[in-house]
DRENSE-440891 format. One record per residue (C-alpha): residue in one letter; x, y, z. Coordinates in steps of 0.5 Angstrom, whole numbers. Layout:
// DRENSE-440891
a,X,Y,Z
...
// end
This chain:
// DRENSE-440891
x,48,100,538
x,48,93,538
x,50,87,541
x,53,80,536
x,54,74,540
x,61,70,537
x,60,63,535
x,64,62,542
x,59,66,546
x,62,72,547
x,59,79,546
x,62,84,543
x,60,91,542
x,57,94,535
x,55,100,530
x,53,101,524
x,52,109,522
x,51,112,516
x,46,106,514
x,44,108,507
x,41,104,500
x,47,103,495
x,52,105,501
x,59,102,502
x,61,100,509
x,67,101,511
x,70,98,518
x,72,101,523
x,77,96,528
x,80,99,533
x,88,99,536
x,90,97,543
x,87,100,547
x,81,104,543
x,74,103,543
x,68,106,538
x,69,113,541
x,76,114,539
x,72,114,531
x,66,119,531
x,69,125,529
x,70,119,523
x,63,117,522
x,61,124,524
x,64,126,516
x,65,121,513
x,57,117,515
x,54,121,509
x,57,117,504
x,59,111,507
x,55,106,512
x,60,105,518
x,60,98,522
x,64,101,529
x,65,95,534
x,69,95,540
x,75,88,539
x,75,83,543
x,76,85,551
x,75,92,549
x,71,98,551
x,63,94,551
x,66,88,549
x,66,81,553
x,72,78,553
x,69,72,553
x,73,64,555
x,78,63,552
x,79,57,555
x,86,55,553
x,86,59,547
x,90,66,548
x,88,72,545
x,90,72,538
x,89,77,531
x,86,70,528
x,82,71,535
x,80,78,533
x,80,74,526
x,75,70,527
x,70,74,531
x,69,80,525
x,69,75,519
x,63,72,524
x,60,79,525
x,61,80,517
x,56,74,516
x,51,75,521
x,50,82,518
// end
């Protein structure tokens, strides 16, 4: 379990499951009202072949909503968060 702070200061909850040399990384993205818990069964089945990145999107599960200011919560903001998380890892 870890938290990643986005460039805008929002804390996103993330987990890496099944880490190992040479394993491709699969990112599991939550749908509306889902959390990383929804990926538990899948991660148990796939963690021997893949490294799975599970994270709670902004405003979901254990992640903060952050200070949006005038910016609305949008798919573009979720994408910015995900790209920043990938870059950090």
